[in-house]
N, C-alpha and C positions, 0 to 999 in steps of 0.2 A: 465449537468450531474446530475443524480438522485442518491443520496447516500442512499443505503439501506443495512441493515444488513442481509446478506445471505452468501452462500458458497463463492462467488467471492469477495465480499467486507466484510471481516470479522469484521471489526470494525472501529471505528473512535476515534481519540484522538484530543481534542481541543488543538491547538498550542498556543504558546505565541504571535503569530503575527495575531490573530483573524481569524483563518481559521481552518479547520479540515484536518487531515491526514487520508485519507481512505486507507485501506490496503487490498490487495487481498490475500486470503489464499489458493491459488492454483497456480500451475505452468503449468496448461494445456495450450496448444497453439502450436505455430510453433516449439518449441524446443522438444515437445513430440509427435506431430502428424501433418504431413504436410497438413492434411485436414482442420485444423484451419486457420482462416484468420487473427487472432491477437494473440499475446503472452500475457499470463496473469502471474501474480506474482509480480506486481509493487505496488508502493504507489502513491497516488494522493493528491495534495494540493488543497483543495476545500474551497472557501470563505464561511465564516459563514453565509453571507447574499447574495442572488442573485444567478445568474446562472454562470456556469463555463464550459469550454471545458475539456473533460477528457484527459489531457496530463500526461502521465506517468513520474514520477520522476525516470528516469533510473539510475541516480547516486546512488540511494538508494538500487539498486540491484534487481535482479529477482529471488525471492524464495518465499516460503510460509510464508508470514509475519503474525506473531501472535500479537505482541505488539510493541509500541515505547514509549520512554520517552524522554522528552526534558529537558536538563540542563538549567535552566533559567539564570544562570550566564554566560554561554558560548554560548548557542544556539546550542550546539552539540546534535544531535539526536542519541539515542541508540535504536537498534532494536533487536528483538528476532524472532526466527523462530518457525514453528510448523510443524515438519515432523519427521518421525521415519525412520532410526535413525537421530537424530538431531546433529548439530555441523557445524560450518563453516569450 
């Protein structure tokens, strides 16, 4: 998986477990248009070094991801979204 900063992979955040969390800032895909072959709007855990398969972290939800923060004491990941209107 190549991580790049563009419309689909909005950003990366270095995790406390030596990887990057790449986030898609779009929900285009099967939920919005049956012509798509994949759903977008997921996060991916990408090793800091080496190659990785693009496996979506579906438990983190499917929405327009803006940012995440990891609590180093608990390992809990907090997420924010980037859409108008916003709100979970």
